[in-house]
N, CA, C and O atoms as a GROMACS GRO file, in nm:
protein
  572
    1MET      N    1   1.659  -0.273  -3.437
    1MET     CA    2   1.700  -0.280  -3.315
    1MET      C    3   1.607  -0.356  -3.247
    1MET      O    4   1.486  -0.346  -3.269
    2ASN      N    5   1.654  -0.430  -3.166
    2ASN     CA    6   1.531  -0.503  -3.067
    2ASN      C    7   1.481  -0.451  -2.957
    2ASN      O    8   1.555  -0.427  -2.861
    3TYR      N    9   1.364  -0.431  -2.955
    3TYR     CA   10   1.310  -0.300  -2.834
    3TYR      C   11   1.224  -0.400  -2.750
    3TYR      O   12   1.142  -0.349  -2.674
    4LYS      N   13   1.233  -0.534  -2.755
    4LYS     CA   14   1.140  -0.608  -2.682
    4LYS      C   15   1.227  -0.603  -2.523
    4LYS      O   16   1.163  -0.581  -2.420
    5LYS      N   17   1.312  -0.617  -2.521
    5LYS     CA   18   1.401  -0.614  -2.372
    5LYS      C   19   1.368  -0.497  -2.309
    5LYS      O   20   1.314  -0.495  -2.198
    6PRO      N   21   1.403  -0.374  -2.388
    6PRO     CA   22   1.358  -0.237  -2.275
    6PRO      C   23   1.219  -0.250  -2.249
    6PRO      O   24   1.167  -0.252  -2.137
    7ILE      N   25   1.152  -0.261  -2.372
    7ILE     CA   26   1.017  -0.258  -2.333
    7ILE      C   27   0.977  -0.355  -2.213
    7ILE      O   28   0.921  -0.292  -2.122
    8LEU      N   29   0.988  -0.470  -2.193
    8LEU     CA   30   0.986  -0.589  -2.125
    8LEU      C   31   1.039  -0.536  -1.970
    8LEU      O   32   0.980  -0.548  -1.863
    9ALA      N   33   1.160  -0.480  -1.993
    9ALA     CA   34   1.192  -0.404  -1.849
    9ALA      C   35   1.129  -0.329  -1.802
    9ALA      O   36   1.114  -0.332  -1.680
   10ALA      N   37   1.059  -0.220  -1.886
   10ALA     CA   38   0.987  -0.081  -1.836
   10ALA      C   39   0.856  -0.151  -1.803
   10ALA      O   40   0.792  -0.074  -1.732
   11LEU      N   41   0.784  -0.267  -1.824
   11LEU     CA   42   0.659  -0.314  -1.785
   11LEU      C   43   0.704  -0.388  -1.662
   11LEU      O   44   0.622  -0.373  -1.571
   12LEU      N   45   0.786  -0.448  -1.636
   12LEU     CA   46   0.813  -0.497  -1.503
   12LEU      C   47   0.831  -0.402  -1.403
   12LEU      O   48   0.788  -0.413  -1.288
   13ALA      N   49   0.910  -0.286  -1.457
   13ALA     CA   50   0.944  -0.159  -1.372
   13ALA      C   51   0.806  -0.090  -1.307
   13ALA      O   52   0.805  -0.035  -1.196
   14LEU      N   53   0.704  -0.101  -1.385
   14LEU     CA   54   0.577  -0.012  -1.348
   14LEU      C   55   0.510  -0.132  -1.251
   14LEU      O   56   0.470  -0.104  -1.138
   15THR      N   57   0.501  -0.260  -1.301
   15THR     CA   58   0.467  -0.377  -1.193
   15THR      C   59   0.505  -0.351  -1.089
   15THR      O   60   0.429  -0.314  -0.999
   16LEU      N   61   0.651  -0.365  -1.072
   16LEU     CA   62   0.695  -0.380  -0.928
   16LEU      C   63   0.656  -0.245  -0.846
   16LEU      O   64   0.613  -0.250  -0.730
   17THR      N   65   0.673  -0.132  -0.914
   17THR     CA   66   0.645   0.007  -0.829
   17THR      C   67   0.492  -0.005  -0.808
   17THR      O   68   0.448   0.045  -0.704
   18ALA      N   69   0.411  -0.058  -0.887
   18ALA     CA   70   0.273  -0.060  -0.819
   18ALA      C   71   0.249  -0.164  -0.705
   18ALA      O   72   0.149  -0.154  -0.633
   19CYS      N   73   0.319  -0.240  -0.693
   19CYS     CA   74   0.338  -0.363  -0.583
   19CYS      C   75   0.385  -0.338  -0.468
   19CYS      O   76   0.357  -0.404  -0.368
   20VAL      N   77   0.482  -0.217  -0.471
   20VAL     CA   78   0.576  -0.166  -0.374
   20VAL      C   79   0.527  -0.039  -0.308
   20VAL      O   80   0.593   0.027  -0.228
   21GLY      N   81   0.401  -0.011  -0.348
   21GLY     CA   82   0.350   0.124  -0.280
   21GLY      C   83   0.354   0.269  -0.359
   21GLY      O   84   0.362   0.382  -0.312
   22GLY      N   85   0.346   0.228  -0.484
   22GLY     CA   86   0.359   0.322  -0.585
   22GLY      C   87   0.239   0.414  -0.599
   22GLY      O   88   0.236   0.517  -0.666
   23GLY      N   89   0.131   0.359  -0.519
   23GLY     CA   90  -0.017   0.439  -0.560
   23GLY      C   91  -0.102   0.356  -0.506
   23GLY      O   92  -0.055   0.291  -0.412
   24ALA      N   93  -0.250   0.328  -0.541
   24ALA     CA   94  -0.332   0.278  -0.495
   24ALA      C   95  -0.319   0.135  -0.626
   24ALA      O   96  -0.282   0.156  -0.742
   25LEU      N   97  -0.354   0.010  -0.577
   25LEU     CA   98  -0.350  -0.082  -0.647
   25LEU      C   99  -0.506  -0.109  -0.749
   25LEU      O  100  -0.609  -0.046  -0.728
   26THR      N  101  -0.497  -0.179  -0.822
   26THR     CA  102  -0.604  -0.196  -0.912
   26THR      C  103  -0.669  -0.325  -0.850
   26THR      O  104  -0.612  -0.415  -0.788
   27ARG      N  105  -0.819  -0.310  -0.886
   27ARG     CA  106  -0.883  -0.462  -0.847
   27ARG      C  107  -0.802  -0.572  -0.950
   27ARG      O  108  -0.747  -0.670  -0.901
   28GLY      N  109  -0.801  -0.554  -1.049
   28GLY     CA  110  -0.720  -0.640  -1.150
   28GLY      C  111  -0.584  -0.712  -1.028
   28GLY      O  112  -0.592  -0.823  -0.975
   29GLU      N  113  -0.516  -0.653  -1.017
   29GLU     CA  114  -0.378  -0.674  -0.963
   29GLU      C  115  -0.397  -0.768  -0.841
   29GLU      O  116  -0.345  -0.879  -0.829
   30THR      N  117  -0.502  -0.692  -0.731
   30THR     CA  118  -0.541  -0.767  -0.573
   30THR      C  119  -0.626  -0.904  -0.647
   30THR      O  120  -0.580  -1.014  -0.616
   31SER      N  121  -0.704  -0.902  -0.710
   31SER     CA  122  -0.754  -0.998  -0.777
   31SER      C  123  -0.699  -1.137  -0.798
   31SER      O  124  -0.737  -1.247  -0.758
   32GLY      N  125  -0.581  -1.091  -0.886
   32GLY     CA  126  -0.485  -1.201  -0.954
   32GLY      C  127  -0.430  -1.248  -0.819
   32GLY      O  128  -0.443  -1.370  -0.809
   33TRP      N  129  -0.364  -1.182  -0.697
   33TRP     CA  130  -0.318  -1.220  -0.627
   33TRP      C  131  -0.383  -1.307  -0.528
   33TRP      O  132  -0.337  -1.406  -0.470
   34LEU      N  133  -0.534  -1.235  -0.515
   34LEU     CA  134  -0.594  -1.344  -0.420
   34LEU      C  135  -0.637  -1.477  -0.507
   34LEU      O  136  -0.646  -1.581  -0.440
   35ASP      N  137  -0.659  -1.484  -0.625
   35ASP     CA  138  -0.658  -1.613  -0.696
   35ASP      C  139  -0.525  -1.689  -0.673
   35ASP      O  140  -0.531  -1.808  -0.643
   36ALA      N  141  -0.412  -1.629  -0.685
   36ALA     CA  142  -0.297  -1.743  -0.650
   36ALA      C  143  -0.321  -1.767  -0.534
   36ALA      O  144  -0.317  -1.889  -0.518
   37LYS      N  145  -0.348  -1.705  -0.424
   37LYS     CA  146  -0.323  -1.730  -0.301
   37LYS      C  147  -0.438  -1.848  -0.233
   37LYS      O  148  -0.407  -1.930  -0.146
   38ALA      N  149  -0.566  -1.834  -0.291
   38ALA     CA  150  -0.664  -1.933  -0.264
   38ALA      C  151  -0.614  -2.070  -0.275
   38ALA      O  152  -0.533  -2.108  -0.360
   39GLY      N  153  -0.673  -2.148  -0.175
   39GLY     CA  154  -0.644  -2.291  -0.152
   39GLY      C  155  -0.722  -2.362  -0.070
   39GLY      O  156  -0.841  -2.334  -0.055
   40ALA      N  157  -0.652  -2.482   0.003
   40ALA     CA  158  -0.756  -2.577   0.086
   40ALA      C  159  -0.843  -2.488   0.202
   40ALA      O  160  -0.789  -2.409   0.279
   41VAL      N  161  -0.962  -2.510   0.199
   41VAL     CA  162  -1.055  -2.424   0.277
   41VAL      C  163  -1.062  -2.547   0.450
   41VAL      O  164  -1.109  -2.660   0.464
   42SER      N  165  -0.995  -2.457   0.547
   42SER     CA  166  -1.034  -2.513   0.653
   42SER      C  167  -1.101  -2.467   0.760
   42SER      O  168  -1.079  -2.496   0.878
   43THR      N  169  -1.201  -2.378   0.707
   43THR     CA  170  -1.281  -2.303   0.832
   43THR      C  171  -1.372  -2.222   0.745
   43THR      O  172  -1.346  -2.176   0.634
   44ASN      N  173  -1.485  -2.212   0.817
   44ASN     CA  174  -1.588  -2.079   0.736
   44ASN      C  175  -1.553  -1.961   0.788
   44ASN      O  176  -1.548  -1.939   0.909
   45VAL      N  177  -1.527  -1.884   0.704
   45VAL     CA  178  -1.520  -1.724   0.772
   45VAL      C  179  -1.663  -1.643   0.728
   45VAL      O  180  -1.659  -1.520   0.720
   46GLY      N  181  -1.755  -1.695   0.708
   46GLY     CA  182  -1.903  -1.621   0.663
   46GLY      C  183  -1.935  -1.584   0.772
   46GLY      O  184  -1.918  -1.666   0.862
   47GLY      N  185  -1.992  -1.451   0.807
   47GLY     CA  186  -2.068  -1.408   0.913
   47GLY      C  187  -2.010  -1.275   0.974
   47GLY      O  188  -1.948  -1.190   0.911
   48LYS      N  189  -2.038  -1.273   1.092
   48LYS     CA  190  -1.997  -1.094   1.155
   48LYS      C  191  -1.862  -1.123   1.230
   48LYS      O  192  -1.846  -1.220   1.303
   49TRP      N  193  -1.773  -1.035   1.205
   49TRP     CA  194  -1.648  -1.010   1.272
   49TRP      C  195  -1.625  -0.850   1.328
   49TRP      O  196  -1.698  -0.761   1.283
   50THR      N  197  -1.536  -0.824   1.411
   50THR     CA  198  -1.456  -0.708   1.467
   50THR      C  199  -1.330  -0.684   1.459
   50THR      O  200  -1.255  -0.780   1.437
   51THR      N  201  -1.291  -0.587   1.471
   51THR     CA  202  -1.174  -0.521   1.470
   51THR      C  203  -1.152  -0.481   1.598
   51THR      O  204  -1.031  -0.494   1.614
   52SER      N  205  -1.204  -0.438   1.702
   52SER     CA  206  -1.198  -0.373   1.822
   52SER      C  207  -1.197  -0.472   1.923
   52SER      O  208  -1.244  -0.585   1.921
   53GLY      N  209  -1.137  -0.411   2.013
   53GLY     CA  210  -1.099  -0.493   2.152
   53GLY      C  211  -0.953  -0.559   2.157
   53GLY      O  212  -0.915  -0.632   2.249
   54GLY      N  213  -0.888  -0.527   2.063
   54GLY     CA  214  -0.750  -0.594   2.095
   54GLY      C  215  -0.658  -0.507   2.026
   54GLY      O  216  -0.691  -0.396   1.984
   55PRO      N  217  -0.501  -0.575   2.010
   55PRO     CA  218  -0.417  -0.508   1.972
   55PRO      C  219  -0.450  -0.461   1.816
   55PRO      O  220  -0.522  -0.539   1.753
   56GLY      N  221  -0.410  -0.359   1.759
   56GLY     CA  222  -0.409  -0.334   1.624
   56GLY      C  223  -0.493  -0.208   1.579
   56GLY      O  224  -0.539  -0.143   1.674
   57ALA      N  225  -0.513  -0.175   1.489
   57ALA     CA  226  -0.617  -0.065   1.470
   57ALA      C  227  -0.761  -0.116   1.446
   57ALA      O  228  -0.793  -0.223   1.396
   58ASN      N  229  -0.834  -0.025   1.487
   58ASN     CA  230  -0.995  -0.050   1.486
   58ASN      C  231  -1.058  -0.037   1.357
   58ASN      O  232  -1.123   0.066   1.334
   59TRP      N  233  -1.050  -0.114   1.283
   59TRP     CA  234  -1.130  -0.084   1.130
   59TRP      C  235  -1.255  -0.078   1.115
   59TRP      O  236  -1.313  -0.026   1.019
   60GLY      N  237  -1.316  -0.142   1.230
   60GLY     CA  238  -1.453  -0.134   1.228
   60GLY      C  239  -1.528  -0.291   1.219
   60GLY      O  240  -1.450  -0.378   1.257
   61GLU      N  241  -1.648  -0.336   1.182
   61GLU     CA  242  -1.686  -0.460   1.194
   61GLU      C  243  -1.696  -0.512   1.040
   61GLU      O  244  -1.688  -0.440   0.940
   62ALA      N  245  -1.717  -0.652   1.043
   62ALA     CA  246  -1.666  -0.724   0.925
   62ALA      C  247  -1.824  -0.803   0.865
   62ALA      O  248  -1.890  -0.864   0.949
   63VAL      N  249  -1.856  -0.798   0.775
   63VAL     CA  250  -1.967  -0.902   0.743
   63VAL      C  251  -1.903  -0.984   0.623
   63VAL      O  252  -1.878  -0.917   0.523
   64LEU      N  253  -1.878  -1.098   0.618
   64LEU     CA  254  -1.808  -1.166   0.520
   64LEU      C  255  -1.924  -1.294   0.467
   64LEU      O  256  -2.018  -1.335   0.536
   65VAL      N  257  -1.892  -1.335   0.343
   65VAL     CA  258  -1.963  -1.443   0.274
   65VAL      C  259  -1.881  -1.518   0.229
   65VAL      O  260  -1.815  -1.475   0.135
   66GLN      N  261  -1.861  -1.616   0.263
   66GLN     CA  262  -1.792  -1.735   0.178
   66GLN      C  263  -1.862  -1.830   0.048
   66GLN      O  264  -1.971  -1.882   0.027
   67ASP      N  265  -1.744  -1.820  -0.016
   67ASP     CA  266  -1.778  -1.894  -0.162
   67ASP      C  267  -1.664  -2.004  -0.190
   67ASP      O  268  -1.588  -1.973  -0.282
   68GLY      N  269  -1.647  -2.093  -0.144
   68GLY     CA  270  -1.538  -2.184  -0.156
   68GLY      C  271  -1.407  -2.125  -0.074
   68GLY      O  272  -1.404  -2.104   0.047
   69SER      N  273  -1.293  -2.103  -0.170
   69SER     CA  274  -1.178  -2.079  -0.104
   69SER      C  275  -1.206  -1.868  -0.122
   69SER      O  276  -1.110  -1.796  -0.093
   70ARG      N  277  -1.269  -1.837  -0.145
   70ARG     CA  278  -1.282  -1.687  -0.199
   70ARG      C  279  -1.404  -1.643  -0.103
   70ARG      O  280  -1.500  -1.714  -0.073
   71PHE      N  281  -1.379  -1.511  -0.062
   71PHE     CA  282  -1.516  -1.462   0.037
   71PHE      C  283  -1.543  -1.322  -0.003
   71PHE      O  284  -1.463  -1.270  -0.082
   72TYR      N  285  -1.616  -1.272   0.028
   72TYR     CA  286  -1.656  -1.120   0.014
   72TYR      C  287  -1.732  -1.054   0.112
   72TYR      O  288  -1.797  -1.109   0.201
   73GLY      N  289  -1.721  -0.928   0.090
   73GLY     CA  290  -1.809  -0.866   0.225
   73GLY      C  291  -1.759  -0.721   0.242
   73GLY      O  292  -1.701  -0.672   0.145
   74THR      N  293  -1.773  -0.660   0.332
   74THR     CA  294  -1.735  -0.532   0.398
   74THR      C  295  -1.675  -0.526   0.523
   74THR      O  296  -1.727  -0.599   0.608
   75LEU      N  297  -1.554  -0.442   0.566
   75LEU     CA  298  -1.510  -0.421   0.667
   75LEU      C  299  -1.514  -0.253   0.700
   75LEU      O  300  -1.461  -0.175   0.621
   76GLY      N  301  -1.564  -0.215   0.793
   76GLY     CA  302  -1.568  -0.074   0.805
   76GLY      C  303  -1.665  -0.023   0.678
   76GLY      O  304  -1.777  -0.060   0.641
   77THR      N  305  -1.578   0.072   0.633
   77THR     CA  306  -1.590   0.139   0.515
   77THR      C  307  -1.555   0.104   0.384
   77THR      O  308  -1.580   0.163   0.279
   78TYR      N  309  -1.489  -0.011   0.407
   78TYR     CA  310  -1.402  -0.091   0.251
   78TYR      C  311  -1.507  -0.208   0.239
   78TYR      O  312  -1.570  -0.264   0.328
   79ASN      N  313  -1.508  -0.228   0.100
   79ASN     CA  314  -1.518  -0.409   0.026
   79ASN      C  315  -1.420  -0.444   0.048
   79ASN      O  316  -1.312  -0.386   0.048
   80VAL      N  317  -1.464  -0.597   0.082
   80VAL     CA  318  -1.367  -0.673   0.108
   80VAL      C  319  -1.375  -0.781   0.013
   80VAL      O  320  -1.482  -0.837  -0.012
   81ASP      N  321  -1.238  -0.819  -0.055
   81ASP     CA  322  -1.225  -0.926  -0.150
   81ASP      C  323  -1.110  -0.997  -0.116
   81ASP      O  324  -0.997  -0.952  -0.137
   82GLY      N  325  -1.138  -1.130  -0.055
   82GLY     CA  326  -1.064  -1.230   0.034
   82GLY      C  327  -1.069  -1.365  -0.049
   82GLY      O  328  -1.144  -1.407  -0.138
   83ALA      N  329  -0.936  -1.426   0.028
   83ALA     CA  330  -0.926  -1.551   0.008
   83ALA      C  331  -0.886  -1.648   0.123
   83ALA      O  332  -0.844  -1.593   0.225
   84ILE      N  333  -0.894  -1.778   0.122
   84ILE     CA  334  -0.848  -1.876   0.254
   84ILE      C  335  -0.779  -1.967   0.167
   84ILE      O  336  -0.798  -1.999   0.050
   85ASN      N  337  -0.676  -2.007   0.271
   85ASN     CA  338  -0.571  -2.112   0.241
   85ASN      C  339  -0.525  -2.160   0.357
   85ASN      O  340  -0.428  -2.117   0.420
   86ARG      N  341  -0.616  -2.278   0.394
   86ARG     CA  342  -0.558  -2.343   0.524
   86ARG      C  343  -0.590  -2.244   0.653
   86ARG      O  344  -0.706  -2.211   0.678
   87GLU      N  345  -0.507  -2.212   0.711
   87GLU     CA  346  -0.528  -2.116   0.861
   87GLU      C  347  -0.481  -1.999   0.824
   87GLU      O  348  -0.431  -1.936   0.917
   88HIS      N  349  -0.478  -1.927   0.679
   88HIS     CA  350  -0.448  -1.819   0.656
   88HIS      C  351  -0.552  -1.764   0.546
   88HIS      O  352  -0.597  -1.827   0.450
   89ILE      N  353  -0.584  -1.612   0.590
   89ILE     CA  354  -0.687  -1.554   0.482
   89ILE      C  355  -0.588  -1.416   0.446
   89ILE      O  356  -0.496  -1.353   0.499
   90TYR      N  357  -0.666  -1.414   0.327
   90TYR     CA  358  -0.603  -1.280   0.236
   90TYR      C  359  -0.717  -1.175   0.202
   90TYR      O  360  -0.823  -1.211   0.151
   91LEU      N  361  -0.692  -1.057   0.229
   91LEU     CA  362  -0.776  -0.970   0.227
   91LEU      C  363  -0.700  -0.843   0.146
   91LEU      O  364  -0.585  -0.800   0.155
   92ALA      N  365  -0.855  -0.785   0.032
   92ALA     CA  366  -0.802  -0.670  -0.020
   92ALA      C  367  -0.886  -0.605   0.023
   92ALA      O  368  -0.994  -0.664   0.036
   93LEU      N  369  -0.879  -0.451   0.067
   93LEU     CA  370  -0.969  -0.370   0.125
   93LEU      C  371  -0.988  -0.284  -0.024
   93LEU      O  372  -0.901  -0.258  -0.108
   94ILE      N  373  -1.128  -0.251  -0.024
   94ILE     CA  374  -1.139  -0.175  -0.170
   94ILE      C  375  -1.227  -0.030  -0.157
   94ILE      O  376  -1.334  -0.024  -0.096
   95ASP      N  377  -1.178   0.057  -0.208
   95ASP     CA  378  -1.251   0.210  -0.172
   95ASP      C  379  -1.260   0.233  -0.324
   95ASP      O  380  -1.170   0.219  -0.406
   96GLY      N  381  -1.393   0.274  -0.346
   96GLY     CA  382  -1.444   0.277  -0.484
   96GLY      C  383  -1.400   0.155  -0.606
   96GLY      O  384  -1.451   0.043  -0.616
   97LYS      N  385  -1.314   0.202  -0.673
   97LYS     CA  386  -1.251   0.086  -0.765
   97LYS      C  387  -1.085   0.063  -0.739
   97LYS      O  388  -1.013  -0.018  -0.797
   98ASP      N  389  -1.053   0.143  -0.652
   98ASP     CA  390  -0.907   0.112  -0.601
   98ASP      C  391  -0.902   0.007  -0.474
   98ASP      O  392  -0.978   0.023  -0.378
   99ALA      N  393  -0.843  -0.062  -0.478
   99ALA     CA  394  -0.751  -0.136  -0.361
   99ALA      C  395  -0.698  -0.065  -0.253
   99ALA      O  396  -0.581  -0.033  -0.278
  100ARG      N  397  -0.732  -0.029  -0.154
  100ARG     CA  398  -0.603   0.083  -0.094
  100ARG      C  399  -0.517  -0.003  -0.001
  100ARG      O  400  -0.398   0.022   0.023
  101TYR      N  401  -0.591  -0.117   0.055
  101TYR     CA  402  -0.480  -0.198   0.153
  101TYR      C  403  -0.495  -0.340   0.099
  101TYR      O  404  -0.574  -0.366   0.007
  102THR      N  405  -0.418  -0.430   0.158
  102THR     CA  406  -0.390  -0.583   0.152
  102THR      C  407  -0.364  -0.618   0.298
  102THR      O  408  -0.339  -0.535   0.385
  103ALA      N  409  -0.374  -0.749   0.318
  103ALA     CA  410  -0.335  -0.818   0.453
  103ALA      C  411  -0.331  -0.953   0.453
  103ALA      O  412  -0.363  -1.013   0.350
  104ILE      N  413  -0.298  -1.007   0.543
  104ILE     CA  414  -0.253  -1.150   0.550
  104ILE      C  415  -0.259  -1.160   0.707
  104ILE      O  416  -0.184  -1.107   0.788
  105LEU      N  417  -0.365  -1.240   0.728
  105LEU     CA  418  -0.386  -1.316   0.864
  105LEU      C  419  -0.401  -1.438   0.896
  105LEU      O  420  -0.460  -1.509   0.814
  106ARG      N  421  -0.356  -1.495   1.012
  106ARG     CA  422  -0.334  -1.627   1.042
  106ARG      C  423  -0.444  -1.646   1.151
  106ARG      O  424  -0.477  -1.562   1.234
  107ARG      N  425  -0.497  -1.774   1.137
  107ARG     CA  426  -0.622  -1.806   1.237
  107ARG      C  427  -0.545  -1.856   1.345
  107ARG      O  428  -0.460  -1.942   1.319
  108GLY      N  429  -0.562  -1.811   1.480
  108GLY     CA  430  -0.515  -1.858   1.609
  108GLY      C  431  -0.616  -1.979   1.656
  108GLY      O  432  -0.722  -2.012   1.601
  109ALA      N  433  -0.550  -2.041   1.779
  109ALA     CA  434  -0.616  -2.115   1.825
  109ALA      C  435  -0.769  -2.132   1.873
  109ALA      O  436  -0.835  -2.236   1.884
  110ASP      N  437  -0.803  -1.998   1.898
  110ASP     CA  438  -0.894  -1.908   1.941
  110ASP      C  439  -1.009  -1.930   1.835
  110ASP      O  440  -1.124  -1.920   1.878
  111GLY      N  441  -0.989  -1.962   1.692
  111GLY     CA  442  -1.029  -1.928   1.590
  111GLY      C  443  -1.052  -1.776   1.538
  111GLY      O  444  -1.132  -1.754   1.448
  112ASN      N  445  -0.991  -1.690   1.588
  112ASN     CA  446  -0.982  -1.548   1.555
  112ASN      C  447  -0.830  -1.552   1.438
  112ASN      O  448  -0.748  -1.641   1.416
  113TYR      N  449  -0.843  -1.434   1.392
  113TYR     CA  450  -0.712  -1.381   1.314
  113TYR      C  451  -0.653  -1.286   1.348
  113TYR      O  452  -0.699  -1.193   1.415
  114SER      N  453  -0.532  -1.297   1.302
  114SER     CA  454  -0.433  -1.185   1.344
  114SER      C  455  -0.339  -1.165   1.221
  114SER      O  456  -0.319  -1.266   1.153
  115GLY      N  457  -0.265  -1.023   1.176
  115GLY     CA  458  -0.195  -1.026   1.096
  115GLY      C  459  -0.148  -0.886   1.077
  115GLY      O  460  -0.150  -0.802   1.167
  116LYS      N  461  -0.101  -0.863   0.946
  116LYS     CA  462  -0.054  -0.726   0.916
  116LYS      C  463  -0.136  -0.692   0.790
  116LYS      O  464  -0.189  -0.774   0.714
  117VAL      N  465  -0.136  -0.556   0.779
  117VAL     CA  466  -0.191  -0.514   0.669
  117VAL      C  467  -0.132  -0.359   0.619
  117VAL      O  468  -0.109  -0.259   0.687
  118VAL      N  469  -0.119  -0.382   0.476
  118VAL     CA  470  -0.025  -0.243   0.434
  118VAL      C  471  -0.113  -0.178   0.334
  118VAL      O  472  -0.211  -0.236   0.286
  119GLU      N  473  -0.078  -0.062   0.304
  119GLU     CA  474  -0.141   0.055   0.232
  119GLU      C  475  -0.099   0.049   0.086
  119GLU      O  476   0.024   0.043   0.087
  120ASN      N  477  -0.138   0.048  -0.021
  120ASN     CA  478  -0.114   0.062  -0.147
  120ASN      C  479   0.027   0.001  -0.185
  120ASN      O  480   0.122   0.057  -0.240
  121GLY      N  481   0.009  -0.162  -0.130
  121GLY     CA  482   0.108  -0.251  -0.186
  121GLY      C  483   0.034  -0.385  -0.136
  121GLY      O  484  -0.065  -0.397  -0.064
  122ILE      N  485   0.125  -0.493  -0.206
  122ILE     CA  486   0.080  -0.641  -0.186
  122ILE      C  487   0.139  -0.684  -0.054
  122ILE      O  488   0.259  -0.697  -0.075
  123VAL      N  489   0.116  -0.709   0.050
  123VAL     CA  490   0.148  -0.734   0.160
  123VAL      C  491   0.275  -0.821   0.184
  123VAL      O  492   0.373  -0.802   0.256
  124ASP      N  493   0.238  -0.927   0.097
  124ASP     CA  494   0.334  -1.042   0.095
  124ASP      C  495   0.440  -1.063  -0.046
  124ASP      O  496   0.488  -1.171  -0.081
  125HIS      N  497   0.457  -0.944  -0.105
  125HIS     CA  498   0.546  -0.927  -0.227
  125HIS      C  499   0.652  -0.927  -0.207
  125HIS      O  500   0.686  -0.851  -0.117
  126PRO      N  501   0.758  -1.004  -0.273
  126PRO     CA  502   0.896  -0.979  -0.202
  126PRO      C  503   0.960  -0.875  -0.208
  126PRO      O  504   1.049  -0.840  -0.131
  127ALA      N  505   0.898  -0.790  -0.347
  127ALA     CA  506   0.970  -0.647  -0.342
  127ALA      C  507   0.924  -0.540  -0.238
  127ALA      O  508   0.994  -0.442  -0.213
  128TYR      N  509   0.820  -0.560  -0.185
  128TYR     CA  510   0.800  -0.488  -0.060
  128TYR      C  511   0.846  -0.504   0.090
  128TYR      O  512   0.816  -0.593   0.169
  129PRO      N  513   0.915  -0.410   0.105
  129PRO     CA  514   0.966  -0.390   0.269
  129PRO      C  515   0.886  -0.470   0.370
  129PRO      O  516   0.764  -0.491   0.363
  130ASP      N  517   0.956  -0.504   0.452
  130ASP     CA  518   0.862  -0.550   0.574
  130ASP      C  519   0.857  -0.408   0.670
  130ASP      O  520   0.901  -0.418   0.784
  131VAL      N  521   0.822  -0.325   0.640
  131VAL     CA  522   0.809  -0.204   0.707
  131VAL      C  523   0.673  -0.143   0.685
  131VAL      O  524   0.600  -0.192   0.600
  132ASN      N  525   0.631  -0.025   0.763
  132ASN     CA  526   0.520   0.031   0.752
  132ASN      C  527   0.380  -0.067   0.725
  132ASN      O  528   0.290  -0.059   0.641
  133PHE      N  529   0.400  -0.141   0.813
  133PHE     CA  530   0.263  -0.213   0.815
  133PHE      C  531   0.214  -0.184   0.957
  133PHE      O  532   0.278  -0.140   1.052
  134SER      N  533   0.100  -0.216   0.950
  134SER     CA  534  -0.022  -0.190   1.088
  134SER      C  535  -0.076  -0.335   1.118
  134SER      O  536  -0.118  -0.410   1.030
  135LEU      N  537  -0.071  -0.363   1.235
  135LEU     CA  538  -0.140  -0.501   1.287
  135LEU      C  539  -0.299  -0.475   1.278
  135LEU      O  540  -0.364  -0.371   1.293
  136ILE      N  541  -0.339  -0.614   1.247
  136ILE     CA  542  -0.513  -0.621   1.252
  136ILE      C  543  -0.546  -0.738   1.296
  136ILE      O  544  -0.478  -0.839   1.276
  137ASN      N  545  -0.660  -0.735   1.366
  137ASN     CA  546  -0.700  -0.857   1.427
  137ASN      C  547  -0.849  -0.858   1.401
  137ASN      O  548  -0.918  -0.757   1.420
  138LEU      N  549  -0.899  -0.974   1.357
  138LEU     CA  550  -1.084  -1.010   1.298
  138LEU      C  551  -1.094  -1.101   1.444
  138LEU      O  552  -1.012  -1.187   1.475
  139ARG      N  553  -1.215  -1.061   1.526
  139ARG     CA  554  -1.251  -1.171   1.621
  139ARG      C  555  -1.403  -1.185   1.583
  139ARG      O  556  -1.464  -1.085   1.547
  140ARG      N  557  -1.461  -1.301   1.590
  140ARG     CA  558  -1.584  -1.316   1.550
  140ARG      C  559  -1.666  -1.282   1.671
  140ARG      O  560  -1.644  -1.317   1.787
  141VAL      N  561  -1.776  -1.200   1.621
  141VAL     CA  562  -1.883  -1.152   1.667
  141VAL      C  563  -1.988  -1.278   1.688
  141VAL      O  564  -2.014  -1.342   1.586
  142GLY      N  565  -2.042  -1.312   1.796
  142GLY     CA  566  -2.138  -1.408   1.842
  142GLY      C  567  -2.104  -1.550   1.769
  142GLY      O  568  -1.992  -1.601   1.776
  143ASN      N  569  -2.232  -1.617   1.686
  143ASN     CA  570  -2.194  -1.765   1.677
  143ASN      C  571  -2.146  -1.752   1.548
  143ASN      O  572  -2.101  -1.849   1.488
   0.00000   0.00000   0.00000
């Protein structure tokens, strides 16, 4: 009997379940997603940012350090793993060993970023429904 097809189908189902909100994502899942999203760098996101004072949830202040098309840091109580591709930034917000949220934001004419964030799923995964997301805005603090 050929067991390859049922095993592959089961693995695909498990992967899709993780990507569509079946529980917290692993750092490996979000790291692979961010690696795939990283691309052309059109700006430096390093420095201090805030999420207060605009539409969307107040996640607190962010401190980011850029390394090419990837960046790292903190946002409120979360560790951030991120990627840049032209005018978009992609975030994984990490709590301990789990990635709790992912986000995609687009740079506006003012240099600030706005977008959406989802819990326990990859924000732009085709199997993830475009519902149950929150707005997020990043506004640069100071220079």
